[in-house]
LUMLO-887617 format. One record per atom (N, C-alpha, C): residue in one letter; x, y negated, z negated. Coordinates in steps of 0.1 Angstrom, whole numbers, padded with zeros to 4 digits, always signed. Atoms other than C-alpha are relative to their C-alpha. Last residue first. Layout:
N
AXYZ ...
***
This chain:
143
X-0005-0005-0013 X+1011-0684-0934 X-0005+0014+0002 X-0013-0005+0000 X+0990-0696-0964 X+0003+0005+0014 X-0002-0008-0011 X+0960-0719-0967 X+0015+0005+0000 X-0014-0003-0004 X+0946-0737-0997 X+0000+0009+0012 X+0000-0009-0012 X+0915-0753-1011 X+0015+0002+0004 X-0014-0001-0006 X+0907-0769-1044 X-0001+0009+0011 X-0002-0013-0007 X+0872-0780-1053 X+0014+0000+0006 X-0010+0000-0011 X+0869-0807-1080 X-0001+0014+0007 X+0002-0013-0006 X+0842-0817-1105 X+0007+0001+0014 X+0006+0000-0014 X+0856-0847-1122 X-0001+0014+0005 X+0014+0004+0000 X+0862-0852-1160 X-0007-0001+0014 X+0001+0014+0006 X+0900-0851-1159 X-0014-0005+0001 X-0014+0006+0002 X+0898-0819-1138 X-0002-0014-0004 X+0002+0014+0005 X+0865-0799-1139 X+0015-0004-0004 X-0007+0002+0013 X+0869-0769-1116 X-0003-0014-0005 X+0001+0014+0005 X+0848-0755-1087 X+0007-0001-0014 X+0012+0005+0007 X+0859-0721-1075 X+0001-0014-0006 X+0000-0005+0014 X+0887-0719-1050 X-0013-0004-0007 X+0006+0010+0009 X+0881-0724-1012 X+0000+0007-0014 X+0007-0007+0011 X+0904-0706-0988 X-0005-0010-0010 X-0005+0001+0014 X+0912-0728-0958 X-0008+0009-0009 X-0005-0012+0005 X+0902-0716-0923 X+0007+0000-0014 X-0014-0001-0003 X+0898-0749-0905 X+0007+0012-0006 X-0001-0002-0014 X+0860-0744-0906 X+0015+0002+0005 X+0005-0014-0002 X+0862-0741-0944 X+0002+0004+0015 X-0012-0009+0004 X+0883-0773-0945 X-0004+0015+0002 X-0011+0001-0009 X+0855-0791-0926 X+0012+0009-0003 X+0005-0007-0012 X+0826-0778-0947 X+0012+0000+0010 X+0001-0014+0003 X+0844-0789-0979 X-0004+0008+0013 X-0014-0006+0001 X+0853-0822-0964 X+0000+0015-0002 X-0006+0002-0013 X+0817-0831-0954 X+0014+0006+0001 X+0004-0012-0008 X+0803-0816-0986 X+0006-0001+0014 X-0004+0005-0014 X+0821-0842-1007 X-0002+0012+0010 X+0011+0007-0007 X+0801-0835-1039 X+0004-0004+0014 X+0009-0010-0004 X+0827-0809-1051 X-0012-0006+0007 X+0011-0001+0009 X+0853-0837-1051 X-0010+0011+0005 X+0010+0010-0002 X+0882-0828-1030 X-0010+0001-0010 X+0012+0000+0008 X+0914-0808-1032 X-0009-0011+0004 X+0006+0013+0003 X+0944-0799-1012 X-0011+0002-0009 X+0011+0000+0009 X+0968-0771-1003 X-0006-0014-0001 X+0005+0014+0002 X+0994-0761-0978 X-0012+0001-0009 X+0011+0002+0009 X+1016-0730-0977 X-0004-0014-0001 X+0005-0013+0005 X+1042-0717-0952 X-0013-0001-0008 X+0000+0000+0015 X+1055-0753-0948 X-0004+0013-0007 X-0011+0007+0006 X+1065-0756-0911 X+0001+0002-0015 X-0013-0006-0005 X+1044-0728-0896 X+0012-0008-0006 X-0003-0013+0006 X+1015-0738-0919 X+0013+0006+0005 X-0004+0002+0014 X+1017-0774-0908 X+0003+0013-0007 X-0013+0006+0000 X+1017-0765-0871 X+0005-0002-0015 X-0009-0010-0004 X+0987-0743-0876 X+0014-0004+0000 X-0001-0009+0011 X+0969-0770-0895 X+0010+0011+0003 X-0009+0006+0010 X+0977-0795-0867 X+0002+0009-0013 X-0014-0001-0005 X+0963-0771-0840 X+0010-0006-0011 X-0004-0014+0001 X+0931-0766-0860 X+0015+0001+0004 X-0002-0003+0014 X+0928-0803-0864 X+0004+0014-0002 X-0012+0006+0005 X+0933-0810-0827 X+0003+0003-0014 X-0010-0007-0007 X+0905-0785-0818 X+0014-0005-0004 X-0001-0013+0006 X+0882-0800-0844 X+0012+0008+0006 X-0007+0003+0013 X+0888-0835-0831 X+0002+0014-0007 X-0014+0003-0003 X+0881-0823-0795 X+0007-0003-0013 X-0008-0012-0003 X+0849-0805-0807 X+0014-0003+0003 X+0001-0003-0014 X+0837-0837-0824 X+0008+0012+0003 X-0012-0005-0005 X+0833-0837-0862 X-0002+0004+0015 X+0000-0014-0003 X+0804-0858-0875 X+0014+0004+0007 X+0012-0005+0006 X+0797-0892-0890 X-0001+0015+0003 X+0002-0015-0002 X+0831-0907-0884 X-0012+0004-0007 X+0005-0002-0014 X+0831-0945-0880 X-0003+0015+0003 X+0014-0001+0001 X+0835-0948-0918 X-0007+0001+0014 X+0006+0013-0003 X+0871-0940-0912 X-0015+0002-0002 X+0007+0003-0013 X+0883-0907-0927 X-0005-0015+0000 X+0010+0010+0003 X+0909-0899-0954 X-0006-0004+0014 X+0006+0006-0012 X+0929-0867-0952 X-0011-0010-0005 X+0011+0009+0003 X+0952-0850-0977 X-0005-0007+0013 X+0005+0007-0012 X+0975-0820-0974 X-0012-0009-0004 X+0014+0003+0001 X+0994-0811-1005 X-0004-0007+0012 X+0008-0006-0010 X+1027-0795-0995 X-0015-0002-0002 X+0004-0014+0005 X+1045-0804-1027 X-0010+0007+0009 X-0012-0008+0003 X+1063-0833-1010 X-0003+0013-0006 X-0009+0005+0011 X+1030-0847-0997 X+0012+0010-0002 X-0004-0012+0007 X+1014-0839-0963 X+0010-0005-0010 X-0013-0001+0005 X+0994-0867-0948 X+0003+0013-0007 X-0003-0013+0007 X+0964-0872-0927 X+0014+0000-0004 X-0014-0001+0003 X+0948-0905-0915 X+0002+0013-0009 X-0004-0006+0013 X+0914-0906-0899 X+0015-0001-0001 X+0011-0006+0007 X+0893-0922-0872 X+0004+0007-0013 X-0005-0008+0010 X+0917-0947-0856 X-0011+0006-0009 X+0003+0005+0014 X+0898-0961-0827 X+0006+0010-0009 X-0009+0011+0004 X+0911-0959-0790 X-0003-0005-0014 X+0005+0012-0006 X+0881-0937-0781 X+0008-0012-0004 X+0010-0004-0009 X+0893-0911-0807 X-0006-0013+0006 X+0006+0011-0008 X+0925-0915-0826 X-0010+0005+0010 X+0008-0005-0011 X+0937-0892-0854 X-0007-0012+0007 X+0013+0005-0002 X+0965-0906-0875 X-0007+0008+0011 X+0005+0003-0013 X+0996-0890-0888 X-0014-0006+0000 X+0012+0007+0001 X+1017-0887-0920 X-0004-0004+0015 X+0006+0000-0014 X+1045-0863-0927 X-0013-0008-0001 X-0011-0005-0009 X+1069-0861-0957 X-0005+0000+0014 X+0003-0012-0008 X+1043-0883-0975 X+0013+0004+0008 X-0006-0012+0006 X+1055-0907-1002 X-0001+0012+0008 X-0014+0002+0003 X+1049-0940-0984 X+0007+0012-0005 X-0007+0002-0013 X+1016-0929-0969 X+0015-0001-0003 X+0000-0013-0008 X+1003-0914-1001 X+0008-0002+0013 X-0009-0009+0006 X+1013-0945-1021 X+0001+0013+0008 X-0013+0005-0002 X+0996-0968-0996 X+0011+0009-0007 X-0004-0003-0013 X+0965-0946-0996 X+0014-0006+0003 X-0001-0014-0003 X+0961-0945-1033 X+0006+0003+0014 X-0011-0006+0007 X+0969-0981-1040 X+0002+0015+0003 X-0012+0006-0005 X+0947-0995-1012 X+0012+0007-0008 X-0004-0006-0013 X+0919-0971-1020 X+0013-0005+0005 X+0008+0006-0011 X+0920-0983-1056 X+0004+0007+0013 X-0005+0013-0004 X+0934-0959-1082 X-0009-0006+0011 X-0004+0009+0011 X+0929-0927-1102 X+0005-0014+0005 X-0013+0005-0005 X+0930-0900-1076 X+0005-0011-0009 X-0011-0009+0005 X+0902-0883-1097 X+0014-0004+0006 X+0002-0010+0010 X+0878-0912-1094 X+0012+0008-0003 X+0002+0006+0014 X+0887-0944-1077 X-0001+0011-0010 X-0012+0008+0004 X+0903-0927-1046 X-0002-0005-0015 X-0011-0009+0004 X+0876-0901-1045 X+0012-0007-0004 X+0003-0006+0014 X+0849-0927-1045 X+0010+0009-0005 X-0002+0011+0009 X+0865-0945-1015 X-0002+0005-0015 X-0015+0001+0002 X+0867-0912-0997 X+0004-0011-0010 X-0005-0012+0008 X+0830-0906-1002 X+0015+0000-0003 X+0004+0002+0014 X+0822-0942-0990 X+0005+0012-0009 X+0013-0006+0004 X+0841-0936-0958 X-0003-0002-0015 X+0000-0013+0006 X+0871-0960-0953 X-0015+0005-0003 X+0011-0006-0007 X+0870-0990-0929 X-0002+0015-0006 X+0011+0010-0002 X+0892-1016-0947 X-0012+0007+0006 X+0004+0006+0012 X+0915-0990-0962 X-0012-0008+0002 X+0008-0010+0007 X+0916-0971-0929 X-0005-0005-0013 X+0013-0002-0008 X+0927-1002-0910 X-0009+0010-0008 X+0009+0011+0003 X+0952-1010-0937 X-0013+0001+0007 X+0004-0001+0015 X+0968-0976-0935 X-0010-0011-0003 X+0011-0010+0001 X+0968-0978-0897 X-0005+0002-0014 X+0012+0006-0006 X+0988-1011-0898 X-0012+0010-0001 X+0006+0008+0011 X+1012-0994-0922 X-0012-0007+0005 X-0007+0012+0004 X+1019-0969-0894 X-0007-0007-0011 X+0007+0011+0006 X+1008-0933-0888 X+0009-0012-0002 X-0005+0003+0013 X+1026-0910-0864 X-0007-0012-0005 X-0013+0007+0000 X+1004-0901-0835 X+0004-0002-0014 X-0007+0003+0013 X+0974-0880-0827 X+0013-0007+0002 X-0015-0001-0001 X+0950-0877-0798 X+0005-0004-0014 X-0007+0004+0012 X+0912-0870-0797 X+0015+0001+0003 X-0013-0008+0002 X+0894-0869-0764 X+0007-0006-0012 
***
């Protein structure tokens, strides 16, 4: 069973130390910093930041920035999306849409895990773009 709670700095450090390879690459590439810099800044500047916990292990951290950009970084313990995680994620996206009317995000076009996940969550996927030398897929969802 997956549960969520507000993220703490301790959670940030746990994810930094246990981040998926694809998420590490995104931090260094188009996000432009180390995982520590990117996640610490995201956490401190987010208007909302939560963690997903499964079997008492933090499996992801999710934030919404001031411009309604939703971001999510996963622990390397996650290899697939469990039904209970998917159910909680759908609920969280609905809550975010009702609060903010519009949310958006982006990922590297090579990050198939995230692209598949956001499609399942009902986000619209925009055509691939090259931003600062990186192939990026933007996604968004409206109320």
